[in-house]
PDB file of N, CA, C and O in Angstrom:
ATOM      1  N   MET A   1    -243.482  56.663  37.899  1.00  0.00           N
ATOM      2  CA  MET A   1    -244.027  56.918  36.583  1.00  0.00           C
ATOM      3  C   MET A   1    -242.685  57.642  35.648  1.00  0.00           C
ATOM      4  O   MET A   1    -242.865  57.893  34.456  1.00  0.00           O
ATOM      5  N   LYS A   2    -241.923  57.811  36.033  1.00  0.00           N
ATOM      6  CA  LYS A   2    -240.791  58.112  34.811  1.00  0.00           C
ATOM      7  C   LYS A   2    -239.962  56.434  33.919  1.00  0.00           C
ATOM      8  O   LYS A   2    -239.419  56.149  32.852  1.00  0.00           O
ATOM      9  N   LYS A   3    -240.273  55.897  34.943  1.00  0.00           N
ATOM     10  CA  LYS A   3    -240.007  54.944  34.354  1.00  0.00           C
ATOM     11  C   LYS A   3    -240.832  54.051  33.419  1.00  0.00           C
ATOM     12  O   LYS A   3    -240.351  53.013  32.964  1.00  0.00           O
ATOM     13  N   LEU A   4    -242.480  54.593  33.040  1.00  0.00           N
ATOM     14  CA  LEU A   4    -243.147  54.268  32.615  1.00  0.00           C
ATOM     15  C   LEU A   4    -243.340  55.114  31.341  1.00  0.00           C
ATOM     16  O   LEU A   4    -243.769  54.664  30.278  1.00  0.00           O
ATOM     17  N   LEU A   5    -243.038  56.167  31.528  1.00  0.00           N
ATOM     18  CA  LEU A   5    -242.695  57.328  30.563  1.00  0.00           C
ATOM     19  C   LEU A   5    -241.512  57.006  29.473  1.00  0.00           C
ATOM     20  O   LEU A   5    -241.680  57.283  28.286  1.00  0.00           O
ATOM     21  N   LYS A   6    -240.268  56.385  29.973  1.00  0.00           N
ATOM     22  CA  LYS A   6    -239.449  56.186  29.534  1.00  0.00           C
ATOM     23  C   LYS A   6    -239.518  54.918  28.406  1.00  0.00           C
ATOM     24  O   LYS A   6    -238.867  54.855  27.364  1.00  0.00           O
ATOM     25  N   ILE A   7    -240.561  53.862  28.952  1.00  0.00           N
ATOM     26  CA  ILE A   7    -241.028  53.085  28.541  1.00  0.00           C
ATOM     27  C   ILE A   7    -242.173  53.026  26.828  1.00  0.00           C
ATOM     28  O   ILE A   7    -242.380  52.501  25.734  1.00  0.00           O
ATOM     29  N   ILE A   8    -242.498  53.881  27.672  1.00  0.00           N
ATOM     30  CA  ILE A   8    -243.463  54.117  26.409  1.00  0.00           C
ATOM     31  C   ILE A   8    -242.823  54.799  25.056  1.00  0.00           C
ATOM     32  O   ILE A   8    -243.222  54.646  23.902  1.00  0.00           O
ATOM     33  N   LEU A   9    -241.685  55.619  25.533  1.00  0.00           N
ATOM     34  CA  LEU A   9    -240.944  56.714  24.475  1.00  0.00           C
ATOM     35  C   LEU A   9    -240.161  55.543  23.795  1.00  0.00           C
ATOM     36  O   LEU A   9    -240.106  55.693  22.575  1.00  0.00           O
ATOM     37  N   ILE A  10    -239.552  54.437  24.253  1.00  0.00           N
ATOM     38  CA  ILE A  10    -238.318  53.357  23.632  1.00  0.00           C
ATOM     39  C   ILE A  10    -239.514  52.523  22.847  1.00  0.00           C
ATOM     40  O   ILE A  10    -239.064  52.001  21.827  1.00  0.00           O
ATOM     41  N   ILE A  11    -241.011  52.245  23.073  1.00  0.00           N
ATOM     42  CA  ILE A  11    -241.603  51.154  21.951  1.00  0.00           C
ATOM     43  C   ILE A  11    -242.612  52.126  20.598  1.00  0.00           C
ATOM     44  O   ILE A  11    -243.266  51.723  19.635  1.00  0.00           O
ATOM     45  N   SER A  12    -242.361  53.315  21.053  1.00  0.00           N
ATOM     46  CA  SER A  12    -243.190  54.481  20.167  1.00  0.00           C
ATOM     47  C   SER A  12    -241.731  55.182  19.542  1.00  0.00           C
ATOM     48  O   SER A  12    -241.940  56.058  18.704  1.00  0.00           O
ATOM     49  N   ILE A  13    -240.644  54.966  19.778  1.00  0.00           N
ATOM     50  CA  ILE A  13    -239.929  55.477  18.796  1.00  0.00           C
ATOM     51  C   ILE A  13    -239.478  54.533  17.554  1.00  0.00           C
ATOM     52  O   ILE A  13    -238.941  55.187  16.660  1.00  0.00           O
ATOM     53  N   PRO A  14    -239.585  53.027  17.279  1.00  0.00           N
ATOM     54  CA  PRO A  14    -239.825  52.523  16.233  1.00  0.00           C
ATOM     55  C   PRO A  14    -240.693  52.820  15.074  1.00  0.00           C
ATOM     56  O   PRO A  14    -240.568  52.960  13.857  1.00  0.00           O
ATOM     57  N   ILE A  15    -242.075  52.875  16.400  1.00  0.00           N
ATOM     58  CA  ILE A  15    -243.475  53.267  15.473  1.00  0.00           C
ATOM     59  C   ILE A  15    -243.041  53.978  14.669  1.00  0.00           C
ATOM     60  O   ILE A  15    -243.077  53.615  13.493  1.00  0.00           O
ATOM     61  N   PHE A  16    -242.391  55.441  15.082  1.00  0.00           N
ATOM     62  CA  PHE A  16    -242.945  56.526  14.319  1.00  0.00           C
ATOM     63  C   PHE A  16    -241.602  57.381  13.246  1.00  0.00           C
ATOM     64  O   PHE A  16    -241.607  58.428  12.599  1.00  0.00           O
ATOM     65  N   PHE A  17    -240.480  56.224  13.508  1.00  0.00           N
ATOM     66  CA  PHE A  17    -239.377  56.119  12.429  1.00  0.00           C
ATOM     67  C   PHE A  17    -239.430  55.373  11.638  1.00  0.00           C
ATOM     68  O   PHE A  17    -238.398  55.469  10.974  1.00  0.00           O
ATOM     69  N   THR A  18    -240.421  54.180  11.049  1.00  0.00           N
ATOM     70  CA  THR A  18    -239.927  53.408  10.239  1.00  0.00           C
ATOM     71  C   THR A  18    -241.670  53.545   9.056  1.00  0.00           C
ATOM     72  O   THR A  18    -242.436  52.819   8.422  1.00  0.00           O
ATOM     73  N   ALA A  19    -241.479  54.847   9.378  1.00  0.00           N
ATOM     74  CA  ALA A  19    -242.510  55.562   8.107  1.00  0.00           C
ATOM     75  C   ALA A  19    -241.952  55.321   6.708  1.00  0.00           C
ATOM     76  O   ALA A  19    -240.751  55.053   6.696  1.00  0.00           O
ATOM     77  N   CYS A  20    -242.627  55.363   5.418  1.00  0.00           N
ATOM     78  CA  CYS A  20    -242.464  55.063   4.017  1.00  0.00           C
ATOM     79  C   CYS A  20    -242.821  56.360   3.218  1.00  0.00           C
ATOM     80  O   CYS A  20    -243.252  56.367   2.065  1.00  0.00           O
ATOM     81  N   TYR A  21    -242.570  57.493   4.022  1.00  0.00           N
ATOM     82  CA  TYR A  21    -242.732  58.734   3.173  1.00  0.00           C
ATOM     83  C   TYR A  21    -241.786  58.728   2.109  1.00  0.00           C
ATOM     84  O   TYR A  21    -242.388  58.894   1.049  1.00  0.00           O
ATOM     85  N   ASP A  22    -240.389  58.591   1.922  1.00  0.00           N
ATOM     86  CA  ASP A  22    -239.750  58.465   0.785  1.00  0.00           C
ATOM     87  C   ASP A  22    -239.808  57.403   0.517  1.00  0.00           C
ATOM     88  O   ASP A  22    -239.003  56.881   1.287  1.00  0.00           O
ATOM     89  N   LYS A  23    -240.288  56.537  -0.169  1.00  0.00           N
ATOM     90  CA  LYS A  23    -240.085  54.915  -0.470  1.00  0.00           C
ATOM     91  C   LYS A  23    -240.094  55.201  -1.878  1.00  0.00           C
ATOM     92  O   LYS A  23    -240.724  55.990  -2.581  1.00  0.00           O
ATOM     93  N   VAL A  24    -239.120  54.242  -2.107  1.00  0.00           N
ATOM     94  CA  VAL A  24    -238.753  53.893  -3.926  1.00  0.00           C
ATOM     95  C   VAL A  24    -239.572  52.876  -4.412  1.00  0.00           C
ATOM     96  O   VAL A  24    -239.082  51.782  -4.131  1.00  0.00           O
ATOM     97  N   GLU A  25    -240.818  52.774  -5.143  1.00  0.00           N
ATOM     98  CA  GLU A  25    -241.095  51.426  -5.235  1.00  0.00           C
ATOM     99  C   GLU A  25    -240.068  50.604  -6.943  1.00  0.00           C
ATOM    100  O   GLU A  25    -239.526  51.348  -7.761  1.00  0.00           O
ATOM    101  N   LEU A  26    -240.057  49.569  -7.032  1.00  0.00           N
ATOM    102  CA  LEU A  26    -238.761  48.638  -7.200  1.00  0.00           C
ATOM    103  C   LEU A  26    -239.224  48.479  -8.866  1.00  0.00           C
ATOM    104  O   LEU A  26    -238.569  47.939  -9.757  1.00  0.00           O
ATOM    105  N   ASP A  27    -241.128  49.403  -9.013  1.00  0.00           N
ATOM    106  CA  ASP A  27    -241.339  49.311 -10.649  1.00  0.00           C
ATOM    107  C   ASP A  27    -241.030  50.586 -10.735  1.00  0.00           C
ATOM    108  O   ASP A  27    -241.973  51.204 -11.228  1.00  0.00           O
ATOM    109  N   ASP A  28    -239.937  51.409 -10.420  1.00  0.00           N
ATOM    110  CA  ASP A  28    -239.957  52.952 -10.790  1.00  0.00           C
ATOM    111  C   ASP A  28    -238.456  52.971 -10.742  1.00  0.00           C
ATOM    112  O   ASP A  28    -237.803  53.972 -10.447  1.00  0.00           O
ATOM    113  N   LEU A  29    -238.043  52.011 -10.994  1.00  0.00           N
ATOM    114  CA  LEU A  29    -236.520  52.325 -10.895  1.00  0.00           C
ATOM    115  C   LEU A  29    -236.170  51.636 -12.471  1.00  0.00           C
ATOM    116  O   LEU A  29    -236.944  50.931 -13.119  1.00  0.00           O
ATOM    117  N   ALA A  30    -234.821  52.046 -12.862  1.00  0.00           N
ATOM    118  CA  ALA A  30    -233.915  51.093 -13.873  1.00  0.00           C
ATOM    119  C   ALA A  30    -232.996  50.266 -13.640  1.00  0.00           C
ATOM    120  O   ALA A  30    -232.222  50.291 -12.683  1.00  0.00           O
ATOM    121  N   TYR A  31    -233.039  49.498 -14.500  1.00  0.00           N
ATOM    122  CA  TYR A  31    -231.694  48.289 -13.873  1.00  0.00           C
ATOM    123  C   TYR A  31    -231.428  47.926 -15.524  1.00  0.00           C
ATOM    124  O   TYR A  31    -232.182  47.518 -16.407  1.00  0.00           O
ATOM    125  N   VAL A  32    -229.908  48.295 -15.494  1.00  0.00           N
ATOM    126  CA  VAL A  32    -228.690  48.200 -16.844  1.00  0.00           C
ATOM    127  C   VAL A  32    -229.197  46.511 -16.843  1.00  0.00           C
ATOM    128  O   VAL A  32    -229.648  45.794 -15.950  1.00  0.00           O
ATOM    129  N   ILE A  33    -228.927  46.306 -18.107  1.00  0.00           N
ATOM    130  CA  ILE A  33    -228.843  45.047 -18.096  1.00  0.00           C
ATOM    131  C   ILE A  33    -227.716  44.514 -19.136  1.00  0.00           C
ATOM    132  O   ILE A  33    -227.298  43.389 -19.410  1.00  0.00           O
ATOM    133  N   GLY A  34    -227.429  45.744 -19.567  1.00  0.00           N
ATOM    134  CA  GLY A  34    -226.360  45.646 -20.668  1.00  0.00           C
ATOM    135  C   GLY A  34    -225.482  47.248 -20.701  1.00  0.00           C
ATOM    136  O   GLY A  34    -225.888  48.354 -20.344  1.00  0.00           O
ATOM    137  N   ILE A  35    -224.172  46.842 -21.268  1.00  0.00           N
ATOM    138  CA  ILE A  35    -223.428  48.081 -21.901  1.00  0.00           C
ATOM    139  C   ILE A  35    -222.898  47.482 -22.906  1.00  0.00           C
ATOM    140  O   ILE A  35    -222.809  46.255 -22.862  1.00  0.00           O
ATOM    141  N   GLY A  36    -222.407  48.225 -24.083  1.00  0.00           N
ATOM    142  CA  GLY A  36    -221.769  48.170 -24.785  1.00  0.00           C
ATOM    143  C   GLY A  36    -220.918  49.292 -25.421  1.00  0.00           C
ATOM    144  O   GLY A  36    -221.569  50.306 -25.676  1.00  0.00           O
ATOM    145  N   ALA A  37    -219.637  49.331 -25.726  1.00  0.00           N
ATOM    146  CA  ALA A  37    -218.825  50.495 -26.709  1.00  0.00           C
ATOM    147  C   ALA A  37    -218.608  50.015 -27.579  1.00  0.00           C
ATOM    148  O   ALA A  37    -218.459  48.829 -27.874  1.00  0.00           O
ATOM    149  N   ASP A  38    -218.543  51.405 -28.393  1.00  0.00           N
ATOM    150  CA  ASP A  38    -217.737  51.127 -29.927  1.00  0.00           C
ATOM    151  C   ASP A  38    -217.004  52.354 -29.999  1.00  0.00           C
ATOM    152  O   ASP A  38    -216.860  53.230 -29.146  1.00  0.00           O
ATOM    153  N   VAL A  39    -216.494  52.246 -31.366  1.00  0.00           N
ATOM    154  CA  VAL A  39    -215.597  53.351 -31.321  1.00  0.00           C
ATOM    155  C   VAL A  39    -216.123  54.634 -31.862  1.00  0.00           C
ATOM    156  O   VAL A  39    -217.236  54.356 -32.309  1.00  0.00           O
ATOM    157  N   GLY A  40    -215.837  56.133 -32.081  1.00  0.00           N
ATOM    158  CA  GLY A  40    -216.996  56.920 -32.026  1.00  0.00           C
ATOM    159  C   GLY A  40    -216.302  57.771 -32.785  1.00  0.00           C
ATOM    160  O   GLY A  40    -215.276  57.215 -33.175  1.00  0.00           O
ATOM    161  N   GLU A  41    -216.378  58.648 -33.095  1.00  0.00           N
ATOM    162  CA  GLU A  41    -215.743  59.720 -34.012  1.00  0.00           C
ATOM    163  C   GLU A  41    -214.598  60.169 -32.798  1.00  0.00           C
ATOM    164  O   GLU A  41    -214.715  60.068 -31.576  1.00  0.00           O
ATOM    165  N   GLY A  42    -213.570  60.646 -33.524  1.00  0.00           N
ATOM    166  CA  GLY A  42    -212.328  61.493 -32.444  1.00  0.00           C
ATOM    167  C   GLY A  42    -211.893  60.416 -31.107  1.00  0.00           C
ATOM    168  O   GLY A  42    -211.396  59.297 -31.227  1.00  0.00           O
ATOM    169  N   GLU A  43    -212.099  60.834 -30.355  1.00  0.00           N
ATOM    170  CA  GLU A  43    -211.561  60.020 -28.738  1.00  0.00           C
ATOM    171  C   GLU A  43    -212.473  59.875 -27.991  1.00  0.00           C
ATOM    172  O   GLU A  43    -212.421  59.804 -26.763  1.00  0.00           O
ATOM    173  N   ASN A  44    -213.655  59.802 -28.877  1.00  0.00           N
ATOM    174  CA  ASN A  44    -215.122  59.278 -27.872  1.00  0.00           C
ATOM    175  C   ASN A  44    -215.159  57.676 -28.331  1.00  0.00           C
ATOM    176  O   ASN A  44    -214.448  56.849 -28.903  1.00  0.00           O
ATOM    177  N   LEU A  45    -216.598  57.805 -27.633  1.00  0.00           N
ATOM    178  CA  LEU A  45    -216.782  56.034 -27.588  1.00  0.00           C
ATOM    179  C   LEU A  45    -218.321  56.244 -27.421  1.00  0.00           C
ATOM    180  O   LEU A  45    -218.807  57.010 -26.589  1.00  0.00           O
ATOM    181  N   ASN A  46    -219.087  55.429 -28.363  1.00  0.00           N
ATOM    182  CA  ASN A  46    -220.563  55.287 -28.014  1.00  0.00           C
ATOM    183  C   ASN A  46    -221.003  54.297 -27.744  1.00  0.00           C
ATOM    184  O   ASN A  46    -221.086  53.279 -28.431  1.00  0.00           O
ATOM    185  N   ILE A  47    -221.454  54.564 -26.324  1.00  0.00           N
ATOM    186  CA  ILE A  47    -221.507  53.758 -25.433  1.00  0.00           C
ATOM    187  C   ILE A  47    -223.255  53.259 -25.568  1.00  0.00           C
ATOM    188  O   ILE A  47    -223.920  54.293 -25.646  1.00  0.00           O
ATOM    189  N   THR A  48    -223.991  52.240 -25.607  1.00  0.00           N
ATOM    190  CA  THR A  48    -225.240  52.178 -25.442  1.00  0.00           C
ATOM    191  C   THR A  48    -225.288  51.327 -24.503  1.00  0.00           C
ATOM    192  O   THR A  48    -224.428  50.471 -24.299  1.00  0.00           O
ATOM    193  N   TYR A  49    -226.611  51.550 -23.658  1.00  0.00           N
ATOM    194  CA  TYR A  49    -226.992  50.946 -22.662  1.00  0.00           C
ATOM    195  C   TYR A  49    -228.250  50.273 -22.734  1.00  0.00           C
ATOM    196  O   TYR A  49    -229.156  50.921 -23.258  1.00  0.00           O
ATOM    197  N   GLN A  50    -228.578  48.856 -22.235  1.00  0.00           N
ATOM    198  CA  GLN A  50    -229.898  48.597 -21.934  1.00  0.00           C
ATOM    199  C   GLN A  50    -230.521  48.005 -20.932  1.00  0.00           C
ATOM    200  O   GLN A  50    -230.325  47.011 -20.232  1.00  0.00           O
ATOM    201  N   ILE A  51    -231.520  49.055 -21.041  1.00  0.00           N
ATOM    202  CA  ILE A  51    -232.085  49.709 -19.066  1.00  0.00           C
ATOM    203  C   ILE A  51    -233.526  48.667 -19.793  1.00  0.00           C
ATOM    204  O   ILE A  51    -234.052  48.763 -20.902  1.00  0.00           O
ATOM    205  N   ALA A  52    -233.821  47.734 -18.665  1.00  0.00           N
ATOM    206  CA  ALA A  52    -234.956  46.990 -18.242  1.00  0.00           C
ATOM    207  C   ALA A  52    -236.291  47.811 -18.044  1.00  0.00           C
ATOM    208  O   ALA A  52    -236.018  48.928 -17.606  1.00  0.00           O
ATOM    209  N   ILE A  53    -237.514  47.639 -18.206  1.00  0.00           N
ATOM    210  CA  ILE A  53    -238.326  48.510 -18.075  1.00  0.00           C
ATOM    211  C   ILE A  53    -239.557  47.097 -16.806  1.00  0.00           C
ATOM    212  O   ILE A  53    -240.536  46.430 -17.141  1.00  0.00           O
ATOM    213  N   PRO A  54    -238.874  47.196 -15.486  1.00  0.00           N
ATOM    214  CA  PRO A  54    -239.855  46.316 -14.727  1.00  0.00           C
ATOM    215  C   PRO A  54    -241.359  46.470 -15.143  1.00  0.00           C
ATOM    216  O   PRO A  54    -241.935  45.455 -15.535  1.00  0.00           O
ATOM    217  N   VAL A  55    -241.913  47.438 -15.099  1.00  0.00           N
ATOM    218  CA  VAL A  55    -243.488  48.058 -15.370  1.00  0.00           C
ATOM    219  C   VAL A  55    -244.033  46.986 -16.482  1.00  0.00           C
ATOM    220  O   VAL A  55    -245.164  46.506 -16.559  1.00  0.00           O
ATOM    221  N   LYS A  56    -242.903  46.753 -17.317  1.00  0.00           N
ATOM    222  CA  LYS A  56    -243.808  45.807 -18.497  1.00  0.00           C
ATOM    223  C   LYS A  56    -243.130  44.526 -18.597  1.00  0.00           C
ATOM    224  O   LYS A  56    -242.890  43.705 -19.483  1.00  0.00           O
ATOM    225  N   ILE A  57    -242.915  44.663 -17.376  1.00  0.00           N
ATOM    226  CA  ILE A  57    -242.241  42.928 -17.151  1.00  0.00           C
ATOM    227  C   ILE A  57    -243.228  42.194 -17.163  1.00  0.00           C
ATOM    228  O   ILE A  57    -243.858  43.102 -16.619  1.00  0.00           O
ATOM    229  N   GLU A  58    -244.200  41.167 -17.296  1.00  0.00           N
ATOM    230  CA  GLU A  58    -245.117  40.278 -17.160  1.00  0.00           C
ATOM    231  C   GLU A  58    -244.453  38.605 -16.786  1.00  0.00           C
ATOM    232  O   GLU A  58    -243.274  38.303 -16.972  1.00  0.00           O
ATOM    233  N   LYS A  59    -245.329  37.827 -16.328  1.00  0.00           N
ATOM    234  CA  LYS A  59    -244.732  36.653 -16.464  1.00  0.00           C
ATOM    235  C   LYS A  59    -244.587  35.848 -17.802  1.00  0.00           C
ATOM    236  O   LYS A  59    -243.977  34.795 -17.989  1.00  0.00           O
ATOM    237  N   ASP A  60    -245.239  36.545 -18.603  1.00  0.00           N
ATOM    238  CA  ASP A  60    -245.245  35.577 -19.404  1.00  0.00           C
ATOM    239  C   ASP A  60    -246.339  36.736 -21.164  1.00  0.00           C
ATOM    240  O   ASP A  60    -247.410  36.900 -21.749  1.00  0.00           O
ATOM    241  N   ASN A  61    -244.464  37.238 -21.066  1.00  0.00           N
ATOM    242  CA  ASN A  61    -244.662  38.497 -22.112  1.00  0.00           C
ATOM    243  C   ASN A  61    -243.926  38.236 -23.812  1.00  0.00           C
ATOM    244  O   ASN A  61    -243.860  39.013 -24.764  1.00  0.00           O
ATOM    245  N   SER A  62    -243.460  36.843 -23.658  1.00  0.00           N
ATOM    246  CA  SER A  62    -243.650  36.245 -25.203  1.00  0.00           C
ATOM    247  C   SER A  62    -244.606  36.570 -25.994  1.00  0.00           C
ATOM    248  O   SER A  62    -244.403  36.814 -27.183  1.00  0.00           O
ATOM    249  N   GLU A  63    -246.337  36.639 -25.172  1.00  0.00           N
ATOM    250  CA  GLU A  63    -247.319  36.669 -25.725  1.00  0.00           C
ATOM    251  C   GLU A  63    -248.103  38.385 -26.305  1.00  0.00           C
ATOM    252  O   GLU A  63    -248.836  38.528 -27.284  1.00  0.00           O
ATOM    253  N   SER A  64    -247.598  39.586 -25.241  1.00  0.00           N
ATOM    254  CA  SER A  64    -247.852  40.578 -24.772  1.00  0.00           C
ATOM    255  C   SER A  64    -247.395  41.196 -26.041  1.00  0.00           C
ATOM    256  O   SER A  64    -248.177  41.715 -26.837  1.00  0.00           O
ATOM    257  N   GLY A  65    -246.112  41.127 -26.211  1.00  0.00           N
ATOM    258  CA  GLY A  65    -246.256  41.903 -27.831  1.00  0.00           C
ATOM    259  C   GLY A  65    -245.405  43.201 -27.121  1.00  0.00           C
ATOM    260  O   GLY A  65    -244.918  44.023 -27.898  1.00  0.00           O
ATOM    261  N   LYS A  66    -245.234  43.381 -25.766  1.00  0.00           N
ATOM    262  CA  LYS A  66    -244.483  44.524 -25.285  1.00  0.00           C
ATOM    263  C   LYS A  66    -243.115  44.177 -25.003  1.00  0.00           C
ATOM    264  O   LYS A  66    -242.612  43.239 -24.385  1.00  0.00           O
ATOM    265  N   GLU A  67    -242.398  45.673 -25.921  1.00  0.00           N
ATOM    266  CA  GLU A  67    -241.020  45.189 -25.096  1.00  0.00           C
ATOM    267  C   GLU A  67    -240.536  45.379 -23.760  1.00  0.00           C
ATOM    268  O   GLU A  67    -241.056  46.281 -23.103  1.00  0.00           O
ATOM    269  N   THR A  68    -239.697  44.734 -23.285  1.00  0.00           N
ATOM    270  CA  THR A  68    -239.364  44.888 -21.719  1.00  0.00           C
ATOM    271  C   THR A  68    -237.816  45.708 -21.583  1.00  0.00           C
ATOM    272  O   THR A  68    -237.073  45.573 -20.611  1.00  0.00           O
ATOM    273  N   TYR A  69    -237.566  46.443 -22.599  1.00  0.00           N
ATOM    274  CA  TYR A  69    -236.287  47.021 -22.560  1.00  0.00           C
ATOM    275  C   TYR A  69    -236.337  48.213 -22.885  1.00  0.00           C
ATOM    276  O   TYR A  69    -237.430  48.778 -22.923  1.00  0.00           O
ATOM    277  N   THR A  70    -235.395  48.749 -23.137  1.00  0.00           N
ATOM    278  CA  THR A  70    -235.254  50.236 -24.369  1.00  0.00           C
ATOM    279  C   THR A  70    -233.521  50.678 -23.999  1.00  0.00           C
ATOM    280  O   THR A  70    -232.969  50.648 -22.899  1.00  0.00           O
ATOM    281  N   THR A  71    -233.025  51.023 -25.148  1.00  0.00           N
ATOM    282  CA  THR A  71    -231.770  50.903 -25.332  1.00  0.00           C
ATOM    283  C   THR A  71    -231.266  52.507 -25.155  1.00  0.00           C
ATOM    284  O   THR A  71    -232.189  53.283 -25.400  1.00  0.00           O
ATOM    285  N   TYR A  72    -230.380  52.971 -24.895  1.00  0.00           N
ATOM    286  CA  TYR A  72    -229.735  54.419 -24.844  1.00  0.00           C
ATOM    287  C   TYR A  72    -228.516  54.787 -25.473  1.00  0.00           C
ATOM    288  O   TYR A  72    -227.513  54.673 -24.769  1.00  0.00           O
ATOM    289  N   THR A  73    -228.384  55.159 -26.517  1.00  0.00           N
ATOM    290  CA  THR A  73    -226.694  55.487 -27.188  1.00  0.00           C
ATOM    291  C   THR A  73    -225.922  57.213 -26.886  1.00  0.00           C
ATOM    292  O   THR A  73    -226.311  58.200 -27.512  1.00  0.00           O
ATOM    293  N   VAL A  74    -224.953  57.262 -25.966  1.00  0.00           N
ATOM    294  CA  VAL A  74    -224.614  58.470 -26.069  1.00  0.00           C
ATOM    295  C   VAL A  74    -222.863  58.221 -26.497  1.00  0.00           C
ATOM    296  O   VAL A  74    -222.439  57.065 -26.520  1.00  0.00           O
ATOM    297  N   SER A  75    -222.317  58.906 -26.686  1.00  0.00           N
ATOM    298  CA  SER A  75    -221.024  59.636 -27.160  1.00  0.00           C
ATOM    299  C   SER A  75    -220.612  60.073 -26.069  1.00  0.00           C
ATOM    300  O   SER A  75    -221.373  60.792 -25.422  1.00  0.00           O
ATOM    301  N   ALA A  76    -219.282  59.761 -25.550  1.00  0.00           N
ATOM    302  CA  ALA A  76    -218.411  60.075 -24.752  1.00  0.00           C
ATOM    303  C   ALA A  76    -217.028  59.351 -24.647  1.00  0.00           C
ATOM    304  O   ALA A  76    -216.686  58.262 -25.108  1.00  0.00           O
ATOM    305  N   PRO A  77    -216.164  60.488 -23.731  1.00  0.00           N
ATOM    306  CA  PRO A  77    -214.478  60.371 -23.620  1.00  0.00           C
ATOM    307  C   PRO A  77    -214.630  58.844 -23.200  1.00  0.00           C
ATOM    308  O   PRO A  77    -213.852  57.991 -23.627  1.00  0.00           O
ATOM    309  N   SER A  78    -215.476  58.612 -22.504  1.00  0.00           N
ATOM    310  CA  SER A  78    -215.421  57.227 -21.553  1.00  0.00           C
ATOM    311  C   SER A  78    -216.660  56.750 -20.573  1.00  0.00           C
ATOM    312  O   SER A  78    -217.644  57.487 -20.642  1.00  0.00           O
ATOM    313  N   LEU A  79    -216.770  55.568 -19.620  1.00  0.00           N
ATOM    314  CA  LEU A  79    -217.669  55.426 -19.650  1.00  0.00           C
ATOM    315  C   LEU A  79    -218.328  56.048 -18.283  1.00  0.00           C
ATOM    316  O   LEU A  79    -219.446  55.826 -17.820  1.00  0.00           O
ATOM    317  N   TYR A  80    -217.053  57.087 -17.670  1.00  0.00           N
ATOM    318  CA  TYR A  80    -217.935  57.540 -16.355  1.00  0.00           C
ATOM    319  C   TYR A  80    -218.270  58.927 -16.906  1.00  0.00           C
ATOM    320  O   TYR A  80    -218.584  59.624 -15.941  1.00  0.00           O
ATOM    321  N   MET A  81    -218.337  59.618 -18.029  1.00  0.00           N
ATOM    322  CA  MET A  81    -218.530  61.003 -18.459  1.00  0.00           C
ATOM    323  C   MET A  81    -219.773  60.550 -18.550  1.00  0.00           C
ATOM    324  O   MET A  81    -220.167  59.450 -18.937  1.00  0.00           O
ATOM    325  N   ARG A  82    -220.845  62.221 -17.856  1.00  0.00           N
ATOM    326  CA  ARG A  82    -222.532  62.319 -18.285  1.00  0.00           C
ATOM    327  C   ARG A  82    -222.598  62.412 -20.044  1.00  0.00           C
ATOM    328  O   ARG A  82    -223.684  62.491 -20.619  1.00  0.00           O
TER     329      ARG A  82
END
């Protein structure tokens, strides 16, 4: 009986621990596809990030008129500052 219980426990553990409760869809992520740095005021840099929008990317997006990326520019002392 103990051997059967162990086998059932070993088989059931992978089933219960493979849930998707904290999944992240690839379409919900942002992908940086370009970074540019320009000289800013003082010792700051103007850093521009070009980020892909996966939801808007389609097989034939040339005729859809949707932009498949967005750009953000921030002023910071280095690339590592927020």
